[in-house]
C-alpha positions in Angstrom: 208.2 -17.7 -50.9 210.5 -14.7 -51.1 210.3 -14.6 -54.9 206.5 -14.8 -54.9 206.3 -12.0 -52.2 208.6 -9.9 -54.3 206.4 -10.4 -57.3 203.4 -9.2 -55.4 205.3 -6.2 -54.1 206.4 -5.2 -57.6 202.8 -5.7 -58.8 201.5 -3.5 -56.0 203.9 -0.7 -57.0 202.7 -0.9 -60.6 199.1 -1.3 -59.7 198.3 2.2 -61.0 199.4 1.4 -64.6 197.3 -1.8 -64.6 194.2 0.0 -63.2 194.6 2.6 -66.0 194.0 -0.1 -68.6 191.2 -1.6 -66.6 189.5 1.8 -66.2 189.8 2.5 -69.9 188.8 -0.8 -71.4 186.4 -2.4 -69.0 183.8 0.5 -69.3 184.3 0.3 -73.1 183.5 -3.4 -73.0 180.4 -2.7 -70.9 179.2 0.0 -73.2 179.6 -2.3 -76.3 177.6 -5.0 -74.6 174.8 -2.6 -73.5 174.5 -1.0 -77.0 174.3 -4.4 -78.7 171.0 -5.2 -80.3 169.2 -8.5 -79.8 169.0 -10.9 -82.7 165.8 -12.4 -81.4 162.7 -11.3 -79.5 161.0 -13.6 -77.0 157.8 -11.5 -77.2 155.6 -11.7 -80.3 154.0 -8.5 -81.6 152.9 -7.5 -85.1 155.1 -5.0 -86.8 153.8 -1.6 -88.0 155.6 -0.7 -91.3 155.5 2.8 -92.7 153.6 3.2 -95.9 152.2 5.9 -98.2 149.0 6.0 -100.4 148.8 8.3 -103.3 145.3 8.2 -104.9 145.0 9.5 -108.4 141.5 8.0 -108.8 138.1 8.7 -107.2 137.4 7.7 -103.7 135.3 4.5 -103.5 134.3 2.1 -100.7 137.0 -0.3 -102.0 139.8 2.3 -101.7 138.5 3.5 -98.4 138.4 0.0 -97.2 142.1 -0.4 -98.2 143.1 2.7 -96.3 141.2 1.5 -93.2 142.8 -2.0 -93.4 146.3 -0.7 -93.9 145.9 1.9 -91.1 145.4 -1.0 -88.6 148.4 -2.9 -90.0 150.9 -0.1 -90.4 151.7 3.6 -90.0 150.7 5.9 -92.8 153.1 8.6 -93.8 151.5 11.5 -95.6 153.7 12.7 -98.5 153.4 15.3 -101.3 152.5 13.8 -104.7 155.8 14.7 -106.1 158.2 12.2 -107.7 161.3 13.7 -106.0 159.7 13.8 -102.6 158.6 10.2 -102.9 162.0 9.0 -104.1 163.8 10.8 -101.2 161.3 9.4 -98.7 161.9 5.9 -100.0 165.6 6.3 -100.1 165.9 7.5 -96.5 163.4 4.8 -95.3 160.8 7.4 -94.2 158.3 5.1 -95.9 158.8 1.4 -96.8 156.0 1.0 -99.3 154.4 3.5 -101.6 151.0 2.7 -103.2 149.8 4.8 -106.2 146.2 4.2 -107.3 146.1 5.1 -111.0 143.2 7.0 -112.5 140.4 4.6 -113.6 141.5 1.9 -111.3 138.2 1.6 -109.5 136.2 1.5 -112.7 138.3 -1.3 -114.2 138.7 -3.3 -111.0 135.8 -5.8 -111.7 136.3 -5.9 -115.4 138.2 -8.5 -117.5 141.2 -6.1 -117.8 141.8 -4.7 -114.3 144.5 -2.1 -113.8 147.4 -2.8 -111.6 148.5 -0.6 -108.6 151.7 1.3 -109.1 154.0 0.6 -106.1 157.4 1.5 -105.0 159.0 -1.1 -102.7 162.2 -0.6 -100.7 164.8 -3.2 -101.8 165.6 -6.0 -99.3 163.1 -4.7 -96.8 160.9 -7.2 -95.0 158.5 -4.4 -94.1 157.9 -3.6 -97.7 157.3 -7.3 -98.6 154.9 -7.5 -95.7 152.9 -4.5 -96.9 152.7 -5.9 -100.4 151.3 -9.2 -99.0 148.7 -7.2 -97.1 147.6 -5.3 -100.2 147.5 -8.4 -102.3 145.5 -10.2 -99.5 142.9 -7.3 -99.5 142.3 -7.2 -103.2 142.3 -11.0 -103.5 139.4 -11.1 -101.1 137.6 -8.2 -102.8 137.8 -9.8 -106.2 136.8 -13.2 -104.7 133.7 -11.7 -103.1 132.7 -10.1 -106.4 133.1 -13.3 -108.4 131.2 -15.3 -105.8 128.4 -12.7 -105.4 128.3 -10.2 -108.3 125.1 -8.7 -106.9 126.9 -7.3 -103.9 127.7 -3.6 -104.0 131.2 -2.2 -103.4 130.3 -1.0 -99.9 129.1 -4.5 -98.9 132.1 -6.2 -100.5 134.5 -3.8 -98.6 132.6 -4.4 -95.3 132.7 -8.2 -95.6 136.4 -8.1 -96.7 137.4 -6.0 -93.7 135.3 -8.2 -91.4 137.1 -11.4 -92.7 140.5 -9.7 -92.4 139.8 -8.6 -88.8 139.7 -12.2 -87.6 142.8 -12.9 -85.5 144.4 -16.2 -84.4 145.9 -16.6 -80.9 149.6 -17.2 -80.8 151.1 -19.7 -78.3 154.8 -19.7 -77.5 156.3 -23.0 -76.6 159.9 -23.3 -75.4 161.2 -26.8 -76.2 164.7 -26.1 -74.8 163.7 -25.3 -71.3 165.9 -22.2 -71.2 166.1 -18.7 -72.8 168.7 -18.1 -75.5 171.9 -16.3 -74.7 171.2 -12.5 -74.9 173.2 -10.5 -77.4 174.3 -8.3 -74.6 175.9 -11.2 -72.7 177.4 -12.6 -75.9 179.0 -9.3 -76.8 180.5 -9.0 -73.3 182.2 -12.4 -73.6 183.2 -11.7 -77.2 185.4 -8.8 -76.0 186.9 -10.7 -73.0 190.0 -12.0 -74.9 191.1 -8.5 -75.7 191.2 -7.1 -72.2 192.3 -10.5 -70.7 195.3 -10.9 -73.0 196.4 -7.3 -72.6 196.3 -7.3 -68.8 198.0 -10.7 -68.4 200.8 -9.6 -70.7 201.3 -6.4 -68.7 201.2 -8.2 -65.4 203.7 -10.9 -66.4 206.1 -8.7 -68.4 206.4 -6.3 -65.5 207.8 -9.1 -63.3 209.9 -10.5 -66.1 211.6 -7.1 -66.8 212.5 -6.9 -63.1 213.9 -10.5 -62.8 215.7 -10.2 -66.2 218.0 -7.5 -65.1 221.6 -8.8 -65.3 222.6 -7.8 -61.8 219.5 -9.5 -60.3 220.0 -12.6 -62.4 223.6 -13.0 -61.3 222.6 -12.5 -57.7 220.0 -15.2 -58.0 222.4 -17.5 -59.7 224.9 -17.2 -56.8 222.3 -17.4 -54.1 221.2 -20.7 -52.4 217.8 -20.3 -54.2 217.4 -23.2 -56.5 216.4 -22.3 -60.1 213.5 -24.7 -59.9 212.2 -23.0 -56.8 212.6 -19.6 -58.5 210.7 -20.8 -61.6 207.9 -22.4 -59.6 207.3 -19.3 -57.6 207.2 -17.2 -60.7 204.7 -19.6 -62.3 202.6 -19.5 -59.1 202.5 -15.7 -59.4 201.5 -15.8 -63.0 198.7 -18.3 -62.3 197.3 -16.4 -59.3 197.4 -12.9 -60.9 195.8 -14.3 -64.1 193.2 -16.1 -62.0 192.4 -12.9 -60.2 192.0 -11.0 -63.5 189.7 -13.8 -64.8 187.5 -13.8 -61.7 187.2 -10.0 -61.7 186.1 -10.0 -65.4 183.6 -12.9 -64.9 182.1 -11.2 -61.8 181.9 -8.0 -63.8 180.1 -9.9 -66.6 177.6 -11.3 -64.1 176.9 -7.9 -62.6 176.4 -6.1 -65.9 174.3 -8.9 -67.4 172.4 -9.9 -64.3 169.0 -9.2 -66.1 170.0 -11.4 -69.0 170.6 -14.5 -66.9 167.1 -15.2 -65.8 165.8 -18.4 -67.4 169.2 -19.3 -68.9 170.5 -22.8 -68.6 173.3 -22.8 -65.9 175.2 -25.2 -68.1 175.5 -22.7 -70.9 176.8 -20.1 -68.5 179.3 -22.6 -67.1 180.5 -23.3 -70.6 181.0 -19.6 -71.3 183.1 -19.2 -68.1 185.0 -22.3 -69.0 185.8 -20.9 -72.5 187.2 -17.7 -70.9 189.2 -19.8 -68.4 190.8 -21.8 -71.2 191.6 -18.5 -73.0 193.2 -17.3 -69.8 195.6 -20.3 -70.0 196.3 -19.3 -73.6 197.0 -15.8 -72.5 199.5 -17.0 -69.9 201.3 -19.1 -72.5 201.4 -16.2 -75.0 202.7 -13.8 -72.4 205.4 -16.2 -71.3 206.6 -16.4 -74.9 206.6 -12.7 -75.7 208.0 -11.5 -72.3 211.5 -12.6 -73.3 211.5 -9.8 -75.9 210.2 -7.1 -73.6 213.1 -5.0 -72.2 211.4 -1.7 -71.2 208.0 -0.1 -70.6 207.8 1.3 -74.2 208.2 -2.1 -75.7 205.9 -3.6 -73.1 203.0 -1.3 -74.0 203.6 -1.7 -77.7 203.7 -5.5 -77.5 200.6 -5.7 -75.3 198.5 -3.4 -77.5 199.6 -4.7 -80.9 199.5 -8.4 -80.1 196.0 -8.0 -78.5 194.7 -6.1 -81.5 196.2 -8.6 -84.0 194.7 -11.5 -82.2 191.3 -9.9 -81.9 191.1 -8.6 -85.5 192.2 -11.9 -87.1 190.4 -14.1 -84.5 186.8 -12.9 -85.0 186.6 -10.7 -81.9 186.2 -7.3 -83.5 185.0 -8.6 -86.8 182.4 -11.5 -86.8 183.6 -14.7 -88.3 180.8 -14.8 -90.8 182.2 -11.7 -92.5 185.6 -13.4 -93.1 186.5 -14.4 -96.6 188.3 -17.7 -97.3 191.8 -16.1 -96.9 191.1 -14.5 -93.5 189.4 -17.7 -92.3 192.5 -19.7 -93.3 194.8 -17.2 -91.5 192.5 -17.0 -88.5 192.7 -20.7 -87.9 196.3 -20.3 -86.8 195.3 -17.9 -84.0 193.8 -19.1 -80.7 191.2 -16.3 -80.6 189.6 -17.8 -83.8 188.8 -20.9 -81.9 187.6 -18.9 -78.9 185.1 -17.2 -81.2 184.1 -20.5 -82.7 183.5 -21.9 -79.2 181.5 -18.9 -78.1 179.3 -19.0 -81.2 178.7 -22.7 -80.7 177.8 -22.3 -77.0 175.4 -19.4 -77.7 173.6 -21.5 -80.4 173.1 -24.5 -78.1 169.5 -25.6 -77.8 170.0 -29.1 -76.5 172.8 -30.9 -74.6 173.6 -33.9 -76.6 176.9 -35.6 -77.5 176.6 -34.3 -81.1 176.1 -30.7 -79.9 178.8 -30.7 -77.2 181.6 -32.5 -79.2 182.4 -29.4 -81.4 182.6 -27.2 -78.3 185.0 -29.6 -76.6 187.1 -29.9 -79.8 187.5 -26.1 -80.1 188.5 -25.9 -76.4 191.1 -28.6 -76.9 192.5 -26.7 -79.9 192.9 -23.6 -77.7 194.8 -25.7 -75.1 196.9 -27.1 -78.0 197.9 -23.5 -78.9 198.7 -22.9 -75.2 201.0 -26.0 -75.1 202.7 -24.8 -78.3 203.4 -21.3 -76.9 204.8 -22.7 -73.7 207.1 -25.0 -75.6 208.4 -22.1 -77.6 208.8 -20.0 -74.5 210.9 -22.8 -72.8 213.2 -23.0 -75.9 213.6 -19.2 -75.9 214.3 -19.0 -72.2 216.8 -21.9 -72.4 218.7 -20.1 -75.2 218.7 -16.8 -73.3 220.0 -18.4 -70.1 222.9 -19.9 -71.9 223.7 -16.8 -74.0 226.4 -14.5 -72.7 224.6 -11.6 -74.5 221.7 -11.9 -72.1 223.8 -10.3 -69.3 224.1 -7.1 -71.3 227.1 -5.0 -70.6 227.8 -6.4 -67.1 231.4 -7.5 -66.8 232.2 -10.5 -64.6 235.9 -10.8 -65.4 238.7 -8.9 -63.7 240.0 -6.3 -66.2 243.8 -5.9 -66.1 
């Protein structure tokens, strides 16, 4: 095991450079996962949108009732009755819904030609739609009471309307899946794993390849009793062990950072997440074995590790979600293994039941990743075979006796 021990010794001497990347990128991955916002909320609570009421009419029990009703459902924002102020407030989302009661509104409310409220609604805002529904609900009940009992006064109508609208219904939450969904924090952490994993594995493997590719050492190994097969097997053993160590450390880090997000989660989902990263670790080993043949010095090493990781992650849906890809980017991304890693991750995080139909796509995406790994390994074997038989691979070293 001399070759393996030599690899570990070289790795130990270059441990500082590896730790530098870990110290830089691991905290960044942690911060990104912590700052991620949840797409769901397991608790149920009524939202309190911001709204503004501008009354150009007289104050009546009906308008007072509207203000009382909306104050329980939202947060009123007092604004100056100025068109520029109202426009700015709506643009900067200081208020989501502006209600302007026109002059004569109360007098015409119960006539055959009622006036309409003037409203300003924030486009594509669920809060503004919610406030509009509340206002419509209030006035529908008011007009309904007047039509059913015209003898009632405005104060009585407003009181009965508010009493009806104050009735609440209990909300019961039922979880049919038996587990909590994958938190966005945990999902973000696993989304950035391919970037750091691919970079570290390329750096770790290329460091050894640069040492063993030196012409003097290659000729020494060729003339030694060490068989080429034994040399290759010990190098492969080093690649597998060092990659496995990186994978275990990253997974442990993910468990530590997201320990609070694991409660109630189905262990099978967590196992699939780890399996997905393990398969991508195999892909990273295959990619590094292919590109290491072109790495001759530390400058090229850092450039290849950084550029390749960034390209894989940008085109594979790591830094940019797959749903934001157009047809061209999606077509290109399908030729990159990180695309299928992202597809697998999204499928795992959306699991609600474990059936054959729900698991089959996940297994298919994982097999595609392994197919990429096999392809990269075959390309690496062809490149290495060509380099071993090429005289140029020995550089400027002279083996012949010069006369």
